[in-house]
N, C-alpha and C positions, 0 to 999 in steps of 0.2 A: 644648630646642626652644623656639622663639620663641612668645610668647603671641599667638594669632590675633586676639584682641580688640585688642591694641595695634597689630598690623599693619593691621587694618581701619580704625581711627581715624587711622592715618597716611596713609591714602589721601586724594587731593584731595576736597574737598567735593562737586564735581559727580559724581564717580565713586560716592561713597557714596549720593548721592541717586538715581542710576540703579539701584543695587543694591536700595535700599529700594522703589523704584517697581516693579521686577521682582517683589520679594517680595509686594507688595500684590496683584498680579494672578496669582499663581502657583496659586491654588486657589479653590474656591467655598465660600461660606458657605451652609449649608442649615439653616433654622430654622423653628420654629413660635412660638407664644406661650403663656405661662404666667401664670395669674392669681396675683397676689401681694396683700399686704395693702392697698397704696395704689394699685393699678391692675394693670398687666401688665408683664411683662418678656419679652425675647427669650430663647428656650430652644433650644439645639441647637448646631451647629457654627458658630462665628463666627470664621472664619479671619482676616479683615481686622482685626478689633479686636485680636487677639493680636499681630499684627505691629506695630500702632500703639503698643503698650505697651512695646516693647523699649527704646527710647531716645527722647530729645527730637527727634532728626532724623526718626525714623520717625513720631513723633506729629505733627510739623509737616506732613510730607508727607501723612499720612493726612487731616488737616484740610483740606488743599488739594485732594486728589483725591476724597475721599468726600463723601457727602451727609449732612448732619445732619438727623435727625428729632427735633424738640424733644420731650423726655421719654423717648425711646428710645435715642438715641445716633447713631453714625456707621455708614453703610452704603455698600458698594460695590454699588450697585443693579444694575449691568450683570453682576455675578457673584454674585448673591444669589438663591437660590431660597427663596421663602416657602411654607410648607405649612399648609393647612387640611384638616381631614377633610371636613366638609360643613356645611351650614346647620343640621342637626339637632344634630350633636355639638358644633359650635363657633359656633352662631348668635349667642349673647349675646356671645361673645368677638369675633366679627367685627364685630358692631354697635358694640361698645365701641371697637374700633380705629378704625372709621369715624367715630365721633362725637368722639373725644378726641385723635386724632393725624393729622397730615397725611402719612399713609403710603400708604394704598390707591391714591390717584391717581398715585403715583410708582413703584409696584411694576412691574418689568419681566418677572419670571419667577415663575410661580405654579404650585404643584402641588396638586391635590385628590384625595381618595381617598373618594368617597361610599360610604355604607353601603347604599344602595338606589337603585333607579331613580327613585323619587319624590323623594328628597332631592338626587339628581344634578342634575336640571333646576332645582330651586329654588336650588341653590348656584351654578350657572352664571348664572342670572338676577341674583343678588346681585353677583357679581364683574364681570359685563359692564357693569353700570350704574354701578360705582364705581371701577373700575380703568382709568384713562384712558391709561396708558402701557404697557400689556402688549405684550411681544414674543413670549412663548411661554406657553402654558398646557398643562401636562402633566396628563392625566387618567388616573389609575391605576384601572383597573376590570377586570372579567372579560371583556375583549375576546377573541373566539374567532377563531382562524385555522384555517379548514378544512384538514385535512392532505392532502397529496398533490396539490394543485391545480396545482402546477408540474411535475408529471410530464410527460416528453416523449412518453410513450406515450398517444396519444389514446383508446386502448381501455381504459386503466386506469380502474377504477371507484373514484374517491376517496370515493364516497358509500356504499361497502359497509358493512354493519352492523358497528359497533364499539361494544359496550356502554360501555366506559370513556370513549371520546371523546364518544359521544352524550350522556352524562350532563352534560358540560360546558355543554350548551345550557341546562340548568336553572341559571340564574345564582345563584351565591352571591357576595356582595360582601365579600371578606376585607379585614381591616384591615392597613395597613402602618404601620411605625413610622418616625418621622423619622430614627432611627438607621440604618435600612436604606437610606434615601435618600442618606445622606452617602457611601455606598460607590460610588455610581454616577458615571460619567464625564459629568457635566452639560456640561462645557466643549465636548466634541466634539459632543454632541447639539445644543446651542444654536447652535454655529458652523455645523453642517450645516443646521440649520433656517433660519438667517439667509441662507445662500447659496442654498438650493434652494427656500425657501418651502413652499407647501402640497404640493409634490411630493416632499419629502424622505422618507427612510425613517422610519417610525413616525408620519408625519403622517396627518391625517384623509383627505387625498387619496390617500395610499398605501394606507390601509386600504380605502377605497372601491374602489380599483382591484382589490384582492385579492378583495373580495366580488363585484364585477362579473365577474371572471374565473370565480369559483365558479359564478355563476348561468349563465354561458355553457356550462358543462360539464354542465348539468342539462337533462333532458328534462322533459316534463309530470310534475309531482310526483305525480300520481295514476295515471299509466299507465306501467308498466314491463313488460318482456318476461316477468318472473317473476311478474307480477300485482301487486296492491296491496301497497305496502310502507310501513307507518306511519312507520318511521324516516326514510325518504326525504322524506316529507311534512313531518316535524318539521324536518329540515335546511332545506328550502325556506322554511318559515315563519320560522325564526329568522334566516336571511340577510336576508329581506325586512324583518323587524323591526329588524335592525341597521342596514340602509340608511336606514330611516325615522328611527332615532335620530340618525344622522349629519346628516340633513337638519335635524332640530330643533335640534341643537347649533349648526350653522352659522347658522341663523336667529336664535338668541339672540345670537350674537356680532356680528351686523349692527348691534346697538345700541351696540357698544363704540366709543369714540372712536378707538381704534387698531385695527389689523387684526392680531391676534396669530396666529402659527402654532399650530395645535392639534395636540399630540402625544399619541398614544394608546399607553400602555404597559400590557401585560398585568400583572395584579396579581401573578402568580406569579414575576415577575422581581424582586420586592422582598420578598414576604411571608415572614415567619417564623411566621405564624399560619394557614397554609393547612390 
């Protein structure tokens, strides 16, 4: 059998260049940051760098197509998701990156996984004022989708008492790992967000529409045919709280130099620590 490497290098230079170019855009890098002795380093899945190390042709193309951040290396920023937990867990690290590297203003895709509502808003404030090129911000948090609101039966009572579901309104903010994020199809998600903007599935607009639909299917939260129902009042309160949260998030990103699409992903899609 012929050596495939020999056959590959026997191809015309322009064909080899096209192959390496396709290889560079074939997958996403998903990384966070790790403190080391002399500063920080990128930690996680760095797909584009691996391709650039295969041979001299691939390395030259990588240097032509990718962006160099001095002190950190080369990045395909249009296909690179950076991950921070929040300002409490990664505050010093985020400030160090902001002070020592020309990276934050160039980040296009960012994912956060806050540990509480308090640190959630502080984290958004930090990135909205420092990340000028954002296209998408993925917020992994305990977003709640009321079950049954898409039922075609208008008489169906989606607010019926369900102890297991009702407990989800008492928020816990589970932690996701950068490893779990690498398994997700970010390419499809971001392409859909670029095409549809704020109305795309998983966007803040889509989530608001879902909550608005839930509100329309509710009567007075304190008056029901069966009498007072504490669970029903709890659902009403939490939907209103969630809508207020969305308003505050959008107000924060009005400060951002770019207008990113805000994507809301339920934590249980990624978590191995639920």
